N, C-alpha and C positions, 0 to 999 in steps of 0.2 A: 311562519308566524302562527298559523292556526294549530300547528302541531304542539306549540308551547302551551296553548290553552288547554290541551288535553291532559296535562299533568298538574297535580295539586300545586307544586312549586311555581309552575308557569302561570297558573291562574292567579295565585296570590301576588306574584310579581306584577302582573298586568293591572290588578286592582290597586296595588300600591302606587304604580306609575300614574294611574288615573287620579288618585287622591292627591299626589304631589302636584300634578298639573292644575287641578282645581284650586289648591291652596296658593300656588304661584299666581294664577289669574286673579284670585281674590286679593292677594297682597298688592298686585300691580294696580288693580282698580282702586284700592284704598289709598295707595301712595299718589296716584294720579288725581285723587279727589273727584272721581266720577260721581260719587255721592258725598255729601258732607260727612265729616268724621263723627258727628252726632248720630248719623244713620248707619254708616258702614265703618266700623273700627277695623284695625289691622288684625290678622291672625295672631300676632304676638300679643296684642292687648287682650284678645279673647282668651288665649292660653294662660296669660298671667292671671286674669280674673278667675278662670276655672281652677287654677292652682290654689288661689285664695279661698274659693268656695269649698273645696273638698276638705279643708281644715275647719270649716264652720259647722257647728251642730245644726244650725237652721237649715242648711242645705240638705243634710241627710234626713231631717224631720220632714222637709217638703217632699222628698222622694218617697218616704214612708207613707205620707198622707195620700199621695197620688196612687201608689200601688194598693193601699188598703181599700180606697174607694173603688178602684178598678176590680180588685179581687172580690169584693162583696157582691157587686153587680154581676160579675162574671160567673161566680159560683151559683148564685140564685138563678141565672139564665140556664145553666146546665141542669140544675135540679128540676126546673119546670120544662125546659125546652126538649130534653131528650125523651121523657115519657110522652109528652104531647105529640112530638114528631113521630114516634113509633106508633102511637095509637092512630093518628090521622093518616100515616103512611100505609097501615095495614087494613084500615077500615074505610071503605069508600063512603059510607054514610057519615062517619066522623069527619073525613076530609072535606066532603061537600058542605057539611054544616058549618065548618070553621074556615072555609076558603076565603070568604070576604074579610073576616077579621085578620087572618094572617097576611093577606095581600095588603090590606089597609095599614096594618102595623109595620110591614116592611117598607112601605112607601112614605109613611108619615115622618116628617123631619122632627126627630126627638128633641132637638135643641129648642124647638118652639115650646116645649113644656117647661123650659127653664124658668120663665117669669112666674108661672103658676106655682111650681114646686118651691121656688124661693120664698113665696108668700106663705106656703103651707108648712114647709120644713125648715126654712131659713137656709143660709149659705153654710151648710153643714156637710159632713161626709155621708150621712144617710141619704141626703138629697142627691148627692153625686152618684151614689150607688143605684138609686132608682133610675136615673137617666141612663147609666151604663146598662142596667138590666133591660130597659126598654129598647135600647139601641141594638143589643146583641141577641135578644130572645128570638125575634121572628126570623132573621137569617139562619139561626141555628136550627129552628124548627123545620124550615124548608130543606136544609141540607140533610137532616135526619130522615125526613120524608123520602127523599131520593134514595137513600140507602135502604130504607124499609121496603121499598117497592122493587128492589133489584133481585129478588128471588126468582130463579128460573121456573117456568111453568111446570117442567118435569118434576122439579123438587116439590112444588106445591101439590102436585098430583100424588106423589109418593107419600107425603105427609098425611094427606086425606085418606089414602088407601090403607095405611097402617094405623090410622086413627090415633096419631100421636097427641098426647095431652097438650093443651094450649101453653102451659108454663114451660114444659120441656121443649116445645116448638120454638118459643121465644129464645130460650137460653142456648139451644143447640143449633138453631138454623138462622133465625132472624137477626140476632145480635152479631154473630160472626160475619154475616153477609153485610150488615149495615155498618160494622165497626169502622172500615176505612172512611166512610162518609161522615160518621159521627166524629172521628178524629180530625178530619179536615174542617168540619164545622166548628169544633172546639178551637182549633188553631186560628181560624179567622176571627172568632169571637174574642179570643185572648188579645189579639192585636188591636181590634176595634175598641175593646174595653179601655186600653191604655190611652188611645187617641181621644176617645170621648171624655175620659176622666180629665185629661189635660185641657180639652176645649171648655168643659164646664168650669174649671178653675180660672181660665182666662176670662170668660164671659160673666161668671157668677161670683167671682171673688172668693171661691172656696179655697181653704188652705191646701197648698200643694205646689208643685213645680210651676204650673201655669200662673198661679197668683204671684209667685216670686218673679216670674218673667215680666208680668204686667207692672209690678212695682218697680223693677229695674228700669223699664222704659219710662215710667212716670218720673223717676228720680234723675233722668238724664244720664243713665249709665249703660250705654249700648253694648259695651264689652261684657258686662254681667248679663245683660239680656241675651246676647248671643251665646254665652256660656250655658244659660238655662235652655235655650233652643237646642244646643248640642246635647244637653242632658236628656231632653225630651226625645230626641232622635235615638239616642243610645238605649233608652228605656223601651221604646217601641221595637227596635231591632233586636234587643236582647230577649224580650218576651217572645217574639216571633221565632227566634232561633231555638230557644229552650223548648217551647211547645212543639216545634218541628222535629227536634231530636227525639222527644218523648213519643211523638206519633210514629216515627220511623222504627223505634224499638218495640212499641206495643202492637203495631200493625205491620209486622214484617212481611206477611204473605201478600200484601197489596203492593204491586209495582206500578199500577196505572195511576194516572192523574184523575183523582175523584172530585176535583173542584168543578162545580157547575154553576 
């Protein structure tokens, strides 16, 4: 049995079997009315609702709104987080000076900003992007810091001995060393950005998949609500898979697990 999992076909087969088992258990629970139909629809009802949604322009507009808000905050976090992480990772003074702010930002529940941001910016996509930016910035900074510190002491001594200019040092030594950690931080930030975007839409009523999910629940349409939940899962999984593939192609020399 373990030998089958070592082949791509065997792994895919095992995953499909697990998926079928879950669907059958779900169907059995729905038929047995373990929960009321208004709470737990059958897989068939959800599939029918999903088939109806994919032909509706509102559905695709909601997906676009979710991804746009996530992308805006995500790109802003990369633009700010990578330079700050490189600076604080290579300079002890800068790292110690900003340590409290970074640790506080990483621990702060960004969703707590939602009421204030709604009052300032309204239930809009820019407001969603700000929350996504706040949620992804500090974990990305910390990941980049880890990468910037990974230069071997012998390499640092060689750089100093040959008096290599700072800019050349960054381009030829620091960035290649830190690249696997930067790529991993970007991958984590991409996934978090989608999840936070969906959460803001559910709680703040911002246009997107999360808002449509909430509206389906309020309208007493659990099948459509489950279809939107499935859509949210596909979005998160898809973004994670795409960024993971890009990471593997761009950082081919890294074979170790760099997530910390």
